[in-house]
ZAKOLMAR-970594 format. One record per residue (C-alpha): residue number from 1; x, y, z; residue in one letter. Coordinates in steps of 0.2 Angstrom, whole numbers. Layout:
<pt NUM,<X,Y,Z>,'a'>
...
//
This chain:
<pt 1,<260,-297,-173>,'m'>
<pt 2,<256,-279,-175>,'a'>
<pt 3,<241,-275,-187>,'l'>
<pt 4,<242,-260,-198>,'n'>
<pt 5,<232,-264,-214>,'e'>
<pt 6,<225,-251,-225>,'d'>
<pt 7,<207,-253,-231>,'l'>
<pt 8,<203,-256,-249>,'d'>
<pt 9,<199,-239,-258>,'v'>
<pt 10,<180,-240,-256>,'f'>
<pt 11,<181,-242,-237>,'g'>
<pt 12,<189,-225,-236>,'h'>
<pt 13,<172,-217,-239>,'q'>
<pt 14,<168,-207,-222>,'p'>
<pt 15,<150,-211,-222>,'p'>
<pt 16,<154,-230,-221>,'l'>
<pt 17,<165,-228,-206>,'h'>
<pt 18,<156,-234,-190>,'k'>
<pt 19,<142,-242,-200>,'l'>
<pt 20,<138,-261,-198>,'y'>
<pt 21,<130,-274,-209>,'t'>
<pt 22,<120,-285,-197>,'q'>
<pt 23,<114,-303,-202>,'i'>
<pt 24,<105,-314,-189>,'a'>
<pt 25,<104,-333,-191>,'l'>
<pt 26,<90,-342,-181>,'c'>
<pt 27,<94,-361,-176>,'y'>
<pt 28,<82,-372,-167>,'a'>
<pt 29,<91,-380,-152>,'v'>
<pt 30,<84,-394,-141>,'a'>
<pt 31,<89,-388,-123>,'d'>
<pt 32,<100,-376,-113>,'a'>
<pt 33,<114,-388,-112>,'e'>
<pt 34,<115,-390,-131>,'a'>
<pt 35,<113,-371,-133>,'t'>
<pt 36,<128,-367,-121>,'h'>
<pt 37,<138,-380,-130>,'a'>
<pt 38,<135,-372,-146>,'n'>
<pt 39,<141,-355,-140>,'i'>
<pt 40,<156,-362,-133>,'e'>
<pt 41,<159,-370,-151>,'v'>
<pt 42,<157,-352,-158>,'i'>
<pt 43,<169,-345,-145>,'r'>
<pt 44,<183,-358,-150>,'g'>
<pt 45,<179,-355,-168>,'g'>
<pt 46,<182,-336,-167>,'l'>
<pt 47,<199,-340,-158>,'t'>
<pt 48,<204,-352,-172>,'v'>
<pt 49,<198,-339,-185>,'l'>
<pt 50,<208,-324,-179>,'s'>
<pt 51,<224,-335,-178>,'k'>
<pt 52,<224,-337,-197>,'s'>
<pt 53,<215,-321,-201>,'f'>
<pt 54,<220,-308,-188>,'p'>
<pt 55,<211,-293,-195>,'w'>
<pt 56,<195,-301,-190>,'t'>
<pt 57,<199,-297,-172>,'a'>
<pt 58,<205,-279,-176>,'g'>
<pt 59,<198,-262,-176>,'q'>
<pt 60,<197,-248,-189>,'v'>
<pt 61,<206,-233,-184>,'v'>
<pt 62,<208,-216,-192>,'q'>
<pt 63,<226,-209,-194>,'d'>
<pt 64,<232,-191,-192>,'e'>
<pt 65,<228,-189,-211>,'k'>
<pt 66,<210,-195,-209>,'g'>
<pt 67,<214,-212,-218>,'n'>
<pt 68,<207,-228,-211>,'l'>
<pt 69,<217,-243,-206>,'r'>
<pt 70,<215,-260,-197>,'i'>
<pt 71,<225,-261,-181>,'q'>
<pt 72,<225,-274,-167>,'n'>
<pt 73,<211,-274,-154>,'l'>
<pt 74,<207,-291,-147>,'d'>
<pt 75,<214,-309,-148>,'k'>
<pt 76,<198,-315,-156>,'a'>
<pt 77,<182,-306,-163>,'p'>
<pt 78,<171,-300,-148>,'r'>
<pt 79,<157,-312,-143>,'l'>
<pt 80,<143,-305,-133>,'t'>
<pt 81,<131,-317,-125>,'i'>
<pt 82,<113,-313,-120>,'k'>
<pt 83,<102,-325,-111>,'d'>
<pt 84,<84,-322,-115>,'y'>
<pt 85,<78,-339,-110>,'s'>
<pt 86,<68,-333,-95>,'n'>
<pt 87,<63,-316,-101>,'d'>
<pt 88,<44,-318,-106>,'k'>
<pt 89,<46,-301,-115>,'e'>
<pt 90,<57,-309,-128>,'i'>
<pt 91,<48,-321,-140>,'p'>
<pt 92,<53,-340,-140>,'s'>
<pt 93,<59,-347,-156>,'l'>
<pt 94,<42,-355,-158>,'e'>
<pt 95,<33,-339,-157>,'q'>
<pt 96,<46,-331,-170>,'m'>
<pt 97,<42,-346,-181>,'r'>
<pt 98,<24,-344,-180>,'r'>
<pt 99,<25,-326,-184>,'a'>
<pt 100,<38,-330,-198>,'k'>
<pt 101,<52,-320,-190>,'f'>
<pt 102,<45,-302,-192>,'p'>
<pt 103,<55,-286,-189>,'f'>
<pt 104,<45,-283,-174>,'s'>
<pt 105,<53,-297,-165>,'m'>
<pt 106,<71,-294,-171>,'l'>
<pt 107,<76,-277,-165>,'n'>
<pt 108,<95,-273,-166>,'e'>
<pt 109,<95,-265,-148>,'s'>
<pt 110,<90,-283,-142>,'i'>
<pt 111,<99,-296,-154>,'v'>
<pt 112,<114,-286,-161>,'a'>
<pt 113,<131,-283,-153>,'p'>
<pt 114,<130,-265,-158>,'c'>
<pt 115,<119,-253,-169>,'p'>
<pt 116,<120,-253,-187>,'t'>
<pt 117,<123,-234,-187>,'l'>
<pt 118,<136,-232,-173>,'s'>
<pt 119,<143,-215,-178>,'h'>
<pt 120,<139,-207,-161>,'s'>
<pt 121,<147,-221,-151>,'i'>
<pt 122,<164,-218,-144>,'d'>
<pt 123,<177,-232,-142>,'g'>
<pt 124,<184,-245,-153>,'p'>
<pt 125,<177,-249,-170>,'v'>
<pt 126,<178,-269,-172>,'p'>
<pt 127,<179,-276,-189>,'t'>
<pt 128,<169,-291,-185>,'f'>
<pt 129,<159,-296,-170>,'l'>
<pt 130,<145,-308,-164>,'v'>
<pt 131,<131,-308,-152>,'q'>
<pt 132,<124,-326,-146>,'a'>
<pt 133,<106,-324,-141>,'n'>
<pt 134,<98,-338,-130>,'i'>
<pt 135,<80,-340,-133>,'l'>
<pt 136,<68,-352,-127>,'r'>
<pt 137,<70,-366,-139>,'g'>
<pt 138,<83,-359,-149>,'g'>
<pt 139,<99,-349,-152>,'l'>
<pt 140,<100,-333,-163>,'l'>
<pt 141,<117,-327,-169>,'l'>
<pt 142,<119,-310,-176>,'t'>
<pt 143,<135,-306,-185>,'f'>
<pt 144,<140,-288,-187>,'n'>
<pt 145,<154,-282,-200>,'a'>
<pt 146,<161,-265,-202>,'g'>
<pt 147,<154,-259,-219>,'h'>
<pt 148,<170,-250,-223>,'d'>
<pt 149,<180,-267,-221>,'v'>
<pt 150,<168,-278,-230>,'m'>
<pt 151,<151,-280,-239>,'d'>
<pt 152,<139,-294,-236>,'l'>
<pt 153,<147,-306,-249>,'v'>
<pt 154,<164,-303,-239>,'g'>
<pt 155,<155,-306,-223>,'q'>
<pt 156,<148,-322,-229>,'h'>
<pt 157,<165,-329,-233>,'f'>
<pt 158,<171,-324,-216>,'i'>
<pt 159,<156,-333,-208>,'m'>
<pt 160,<160,-348,-220>,'h'>
<pt 161,<178,-349,-213>,'l'>
<pt 162,<171,-348,-195>,'l'>
<pt 163,<160,-363,-199>,'s'>
<pt 164,<176,-372,-204>,'k'>
<pt 165,<184,-367,-189>,'a'>
<pt 166,<170,-373,-178>,'c'>
<pt 167,<170,-390,-186>,'k'>
<pt 168,<188,-393,-185>,'g'>
<pt 169,<190,-391,-204>,'e'>
<pt 170,<207,-385,-210>,'p'>
<pt 171,<208,-369,-220>,'f'>
<pt 172,<214,-372,-238>,'t'>
<pt 173,<229,-362,-246>,'p'>
<pt 174,<215,-353,-256>,'e'>
<pt 175,<206,-348,-240>,'d'>
<pt 176,<222,-341,-233>,'l'>
<pt 177,<226,-331,-248>,'t'>
<pt 178,<209,-324,-252>,'i'>
<pt 179,<205,-321,-233>,'g'>
<pt 180,<221,-311,-231>,'n'>
<pt 181,<221,-299,-246>,'p'>
<pt 182,<232,-284,-250>,'n'>
<pt 183,<217,-273,-250>,'r'>
<pt 184,<224,-257,-258>,'p'>
<pt 185,<230,-267,-273>,'s'>
<pt 186,<213,-276,-276>,'m'>
<pt 187,<203,-264,-286>,'i'>
<pt 188,<212,-260,-303>,'p'>
<pt 189,<212,-242,-306>,'l'>
<pt 190,<211,-232,-322>,'l'>
<pt 191,<227,-224,-329>,'d'>
<pt 192,<233,-206,-327>,'t'>
<pt 193,<224,-202,-344>,'n'>
<pt 194,<207,-204,-335>,'y'>
<pt 195,<198,-189,-331>,'h'>
<pt 196,<182,-190,-320>,'p'>
<pt 197,<166,-187,-330>,'g'>
<pt 198,<147,-190,-329>,'p'>
<pt 199,<149,-208,-324>,'e'>
<pt 200,<153,-202,-306>,'l'>
<pt 201,<138,-189,-306>,'a'>
<pt 202,<126,-201,-296>,'p'>
<pt 203,<139,-203,-283>,'q'>
<pt 204,<144,-185,-279>,'r'>
<pt 205,<135,-178,-264>,'i'>
<pt 206,<126,-162,-269>,'p'>
<pt 207,<127,-147,-258>,'p'>
<pt 208,<112,-150,-248>,'a'>
<pt 209,<107,-157,-231>,'p'>
<pt 210,<110,-176,-230>,'t'>
<pt 211,<105,-190,-220>,'t'>
<pt 212,<115,-206,-216>,'s'>
<pt 213,<110,-223,-223>,'t'>
<pt 214,<117,-241,-223>,'p'>
<pt 215,<124,-237,-240>,'e'>
<pt 216,<131,-220,-237>,'g'>
<pt 217,<122,-203,-236>,'t'>
<pt 218,<106,-197,-245>,'a'>
<pt 219,<98,-180,-247>,'p'>
<pt 220,<86,-173,-235>,'t'>
<pt 221,<69,-175,-244>,'s'>
<pt 222,<56,-161,-247>,'p'>
<pt 223,<42,-174,-244>,'f'>
<pt 224,<40,-175,-225>,'p'>
<pt 225,<31,-190,-219>,'p'>
<pt 226,<14,-188,-210>,'s'>
<pt 227,<17,-204,-200>,'s'>
<pt 228,<33,-212,-194>,'p'>
<pt 229,<43,-224,-206>,'a'>
<pt 230,<45,-243,-200>,'t'>
<pt 231,<53,-259,-206>,'w'>
<pt 232,<42,-272,-213>,'s'>
<pt 233,<45,-289,-221>,'y'>
<pt 234,<35,-297,-236>,'f'>
<pt 235,<37,-315,-240>,'l'>
<pt 236,<38,-322,-258>,'f'>
<pt 237,<35,-341,-259>,'s'>
<pt 238,<44,-351,-272>,'p'>
<pt 239,<28,-353,-281>,'t'>
<pt 240,<25,-334,-281>,'s'>
<pt 241,<42,-331,-287>,'l'>
<pt 242,<41,-343,-301>,'a'>
<pt 243,<24,-336,-307>,'a'>
<pt 244,<31,-318,-306>,'l'>
<pt 245,<46,-322,-316>,'k'>
<pt 246,<35,-331,-329>,'s'>
<pt 247,<23,-316,-329>,'h'>
<pt 248,<37,-304,-332>,'t'>
<pt 249,<46,-313,-345>,'t'>
<pt 250,<29,-314,-355>,'s'>
<pt 251,<29,-295,-355>,'t'>
<pt 252,<47,-293,-361>,'l'>
<pt 253,<50,-285,-378>,'p'>
<pt 254,<54,-297,-392>,'s'>
<pt 255,<73,-303,-393>,'s'>
<pt 256,<76,-298,-375>,'s'>
<pt 257,<90,-306,-365>,'p'>
<pt 258,<85,-319,-351>,'h'>
<pt 259,<80,-310,-335>,'i'>
<pt 260,<83,-316,-317>,'s'>
<pt 261,<70,-319,-303>,'t'>
<pt 262,<79,-305,-294>,'d'>
<pt 263,<76,-293,-309>,'d'>
<pt 264,<57,-297,-309>,'a'>
<pt 265,<56,-295,-291>,'l'>
<pt 266,<65,-278,-291>,'t'>
<pt 267,<54,-273,-305>,'a'>
<pt 268,<38,-277,-296>,'l'>
<pt 269,<44,-267,-281>,'l'>
<pt 270,<50,-253,-291>,'y'>
<pt 271,<33,-251,-299>,'t'>
<pt 272,<21,-255,-285>,'r'>
<pt 273,<30,-245,-272>,'l'>
<pt 274,<29,-231,-284>,'t'>
<pt 275,<10,-234,-287>,'a'>
<pt 276,<8,-234,-268>,'a'>
<pt 277,<16,-216,-267>,'r'>
<pt 278,<9,-209,-282>,'s'>
<pt 279,<-5,-200,-274>,'s'>
<pt 280,<7,-188,-267>,'r'>
<pt 281,<19,-187,-283>,'l'>
<pt 282,<15,-178,-299>,'p'>
<pt 283,<15,-190,-314>,'p'>
<pt 284,<30,-183,-322>,'s'>
<pt 285,<41,-185,-306>,'t'>
<pt 286,<57,-194,-309>,'p'>
<pt 287,<59,-210,-298>,'i'>
<pt 288,<76,-217,-296>,'s'>
<pt 289,<81,-234,-290>,'l'>
<pt 290,<99,-237,-284>,'a'>
<pt 291,<102,-256,-285>,'r'>
<pt 292,<118,-263,-276>,'a'>
<pt 293,<129,-274,-287>,'v'>
<pt 294,<143,-285,-282>,'d'>
<pt 295,<157,-279,-293>,'a'>
<pt 296,<169,-293,-291>,'r'>
<pt 297,<165,-302,-307>,'r'>
<pt 298,<167,-286,-317>,'y'>
<pt 299,<184,-284,-310>,'l'>
<pt 300,<190,-302,-311>,'s'>
<pt 301,<192,-303,-292>,'l'>
<pt 302,<188,-319,-282>,'p'>
<pt 303,<170,-321,-279>,'g'>
<pt 304,<173,-322,-260>,'t'>
<pt 305,<185,-308,-259>,'y'>
<pt 306,<182,-301,-241>,'p'>
<pt 307,<182,-283,-244>,'g'>
<pt 308,<170,-269,-249>,'l'>
<pt 309,<168,-272,-268>,'c'>
<pt 310,<151,-266,-273>,'q'>
<pt 311,<144,-252,-284>,'n'>
<pt 312,<126,-247,-289>,'m'>
<pt 313,<117,-247,-305>,'t'>
<pt 314,<105,-231,-306>,'y'>
<pt 315,<88,-232,-315>,'h'>
<pt 316,<76,-217,-318>,'t'>
<pt 317,<58,-218,-324>,'f'>
<pt 318,<43,-206,-321>,'s'>
<pt 319,<29,-210,-310>,'v'>
<pt 320,<18,-212,-325>,'e'>
<pt 321,<30,-223,-334>,'e'>
<pt 322,<32,-235,-318>,'l'>
<pt 323,<13,-237,-316>,'v'>
<pt 324,<9,-240,-334>,'s'>
<pt 325,<24,-249,-343>,'l'>
<pt 326,<24,-268,-344>,'p'>
<pt 327,<34,-276,-329>,'l'>
<pt 328,<45,-284,-342>,'g'>
<pt 329,<51,-266,-349>,'t'>
<pt 330,<57,-261,-332>,'i'>
<pt 331,<65,-278,-329>,'a'>
<pt 332,<75,-277,-345>,'l'>
<pt 333,<82,-260,-340>,'d'>
<pt 334,<87,-268,-324>,'l'>
<pt 335,<95,-283,-333>,'r'>
<pt 336,<104,-273,-346>,'c'>
<pt 337,<114,-263,-332>,'a'>
<pt 338,<121,-278,-325>,'i'>
<pt 339,<123,-290,-340>,'d'>
<pt 340,<141,-292,-345>,'a'>
<pt 341,<138,-289,-363>,'a'>
<pt 342,<129,-271,-360>,'t'>
<pt 343,<135,-267,-342>,'s'>
<pt 344,<147,-252,-338>,'d'>
<pt 345,<148,-257,-320>,'v'>
<pt 346,<167,-262,-322>,'g'>
<pt 347,<171,-246,-329>,'f'>
<pt 348,<161,-236,-317>,'r'>
<pt 349,<168,-245,-302>,'t'>
<pt 350,<186,-243,-308>,'r'>
<pt 351,<182,-224,-311>,'a'>
<pt 352,<175,-222,-294>,'l'>
<pt 353,<190,-231,-286>,'a'>
<pt 354,<202,-220,-296>,'t'>
<pt 355,<193,-204,-290>,'a'>
<pt 356,<193,-209,-272>,'l'>
<pt 357,<212,-214,-273>,'t'>
<pt 358,<216,-197,-280>,'r'>
<pt 359,<205,-188,-267>,'a'>
<pt 360,<210,-181,-250>,'t'>
<pt 361,<202,-188,-235>,'a'>
<pt 362,<191,-172,-234>,'e'>
<pt 363,<187,-174,-252>,'e'>
<pt 364,<181,-192,-250>,'r'>
<pt 365,<167,-186,-239>,'a'>
<pt 366,<159,-179,-255>,'g'>
<pt 367,<156,-197,-262>,'f'>
<pt 368,<142,-209,-258>,'s'>
<pt 369,<134,-224,-266>,'f'>
<pt 370,<117,-216,-264>,'t'>
<pt 371,<122,-197,-266>,'a'>
<pt 372,<107,-192,-276>,'n'>
<pt 373,<93,-203,-270>,'i'>
<pt 374,<78,-195,-261>,'d'>
<pt 375,<71,-210,-250>,'g'>
<pt 376,<53,-204,-248>,'p'>
<pt 377,<51,-205,-267>,'k'>
<pt 378,<66,-215,-273>,'d'>
<pt 379,<73,-232,-268>,'m'>
<pt 380,<89,-240,-262>,'m'>
<pt 381,<90,-259,-264>,'l'>
<pt 382,<102,-272,-259>,'s'>
<pt 383,<98,-290,-264>,'s'>
<pt 384,<106,-303,-254>,'w'>
<pt 385,<96,-317,-261>,'s'>
<pt 386,<111,-326,-269>,'k'>
<pt 387,<122,-325,-253>,'v'>
<pt 388,<120,-343,-246>,'e'>
<pt 389,<117,-339,-228>,'m'>
<pt 390,<106,-354,-226>,'y'>
<pt 391,<121,-365,-229>,'e'>
<pt 392,<130,-358,-214>,'v'>
<pt 393,<132,-373,-202>,'d'>
<pt 394,<143,-372,-187>,'f'>
<pt 395,<141,-390,-183>,'g'>
<pt 396,<123,-392,-177>,'w'>
<pt 397,<113,-389,-193>,'g'>
<pt 398,<108,-375,-204>,'k'>
<pt 399,<97,-360,-199>,'p'>
<pt 400,<79,-360,-201>,'e'>
<pt 401,<78,-342,-204>,'a'>
<pt 402,<89,-328,-209>,'v'>
<pt 403,<85,-310,-206>,'r'>
<pt 404,<92,-293,-204>,'r'>
<pt 405,<87,-286,-188>,'p'>
<pt 406,<77,-269,-187>,'g'>
<pt 407,<87,-253,-185>,'f'>
<pt 408,<85,-234,-188>,'d'>
<pt 409,<83,-235,-206>,'g'>
<pt 410,<80,-222,-220>,'v'>
<pt 411,<64,-221,-231>,'e'>
<pt 412,<65,-231,-247>,'g'>
<pt 413,<78,-243,-240>,'l'>
<pt 414,<76,-261,-246>,'v'>
<pt 415,<84,-278,-243>,'y'>
<pt 416,<81,-295,-251>,'f'>
<pt 417,<86,-307,-239>,'m'>
<pt 418,<96,-322,-243>,'p'>
<pt 419,<86,-335,-252>,'k'>
<pt 420,<81,-351,-242>,'r'>
<pt 421,<84,-368,-249>,'g'>
<pt 422,<67,-371,-256>,'d'>
<pt 423,<68,-354,-265>,'g'>
<pt 424,<58,-343,-253>,'e'>
<pt 425,<64,-324,-252>,'v'>
<pt 426,<59,-312,-239>,'v'>
<pt 427,<60,-293,-243>,'v'>
<pt 428,<62,-280,-230>,'g'>
<pt 429,<56,-262,-233>,'v'>
<pt 430,<58,-246,-223>,'f'>
<pt 431,<42,-235,-227>,'l'>
<pt 432,<31,-221,-219>,'r'>
<pt 433,<15,-228,-213>,'g'>
<pt 434,<4,-222,-227>,'e'>
<pt 435,<15,-229,-241>,'d'>
<pt 436,<15,-246,-232>,'l'>
<pt 437,<-3,-246,-230>,'e'>
<pt 438,<-6,-242,-248>,'r'>
<pt 439,<7,-255,-253>,'l'>
<pt 440,<-2,-269,-243>,'r'>
<pt 441,<-18,-264,-251>,'r'>
<pt 442,<-11,-265,-269>,'d'>
<pt 443,<-19,-279,-278>,'e'>
<pt 444,<-5,-282,-290>,'v'>
<pt 445,<8,-283,-276>,'w'>
<pt 446,<-3,-293,-265>,'g'>
<pt 447,<-5,-305,-279>,'r'>
<pt 448,<14,-311,-276>,'w'>
<pt 449,<18,-305,-258>,'a'>
<pt 450,<13,-310,-241>,'e'>
<pt 451,<14,-297,-227>,'f'>
<pt 452,<25,-303,-212>,'i'>
<pt 453,<28,-286,-203>,'g'>
//
């Protein structure tokens, strides 16, 4: 059957085309025979997956009007196999384990099937692809999904379906319905009386030089780094997170709503990274945080809808406020922006979808989730902590680590990795050298965080 499926409306933002979300799952495997058997299980599962969800083996193409569509590419999602079991330059699973799976051991050029930022690469643009990396003592599976096709929530659902296929479990009618959506009709639009207003201002790209990011584009900053930016992971243990949430809750204003651990951790990062940068920023400098939000629940969509259904909440405080206000005050601002009783995410998501639907392909290039974020002073944060990647089991057990591989990032980009079963969360940050060193030396940050690298 010929594929010719339209993307959902958010997938039509040009900066997201040829941009991939990567996630790597690390499994301990006893021997080479078991490793190769597991890879064949994945290969067979991908074939089964594509028969019921053919778009997962497709490619994103641009038509003559500049619109993006999913069309046929392969019979199954592409599987690349890399055998590093005899390569002493590549760490073994045990070496990774001892180092706690740092970015320095997980570069996308080695463990991923294609770069996160693939804009300069010619050829097909697959919707979903996998690389199996054979390590001494383990198997590392990296899954890449086109960000114009799906976000990580959608990607997790496809990986869940793949796990069912690998284990010979049948797809349910609900799986088949949700997994083969009519994308253009999924996001409810506003009526013809709607006129775009200030609610879209944070997502309109200003007329200035911009830089590509995994969430779109960001303006070029007037704060050039004195040392290169790099990726680093920090680990937050379950005990540390519980204590952090308790401390943050104790500093909330009276009669405040419940905050989550994610709110507390985001507030900590927002305040302490700003403190680390404060030596080069005047106290009155506005510091913005763009926090990615899964918009499905605000639009009454299935929680596993395998498309791109995210938005951002935007927060701005001065440097002086961020280094002096109680942590609970910042966390409360974060909570109110997503709490169903106070949030405008639903309206703003429908407003953005409506504006993009009305726009030409050329006009859509003027929108981005991070349009006004200046990474050297601001932050772009995606939390994957609630995405249950540690439950993904292809038939040989659950992963012992889940990480995003290192890639060519943009300053101020932050990811919270999926929460481990015991509650541990690892945070990835892309920072210039001096900011990273100051953050590592920060006593407040160090009270909760352990540096991995």
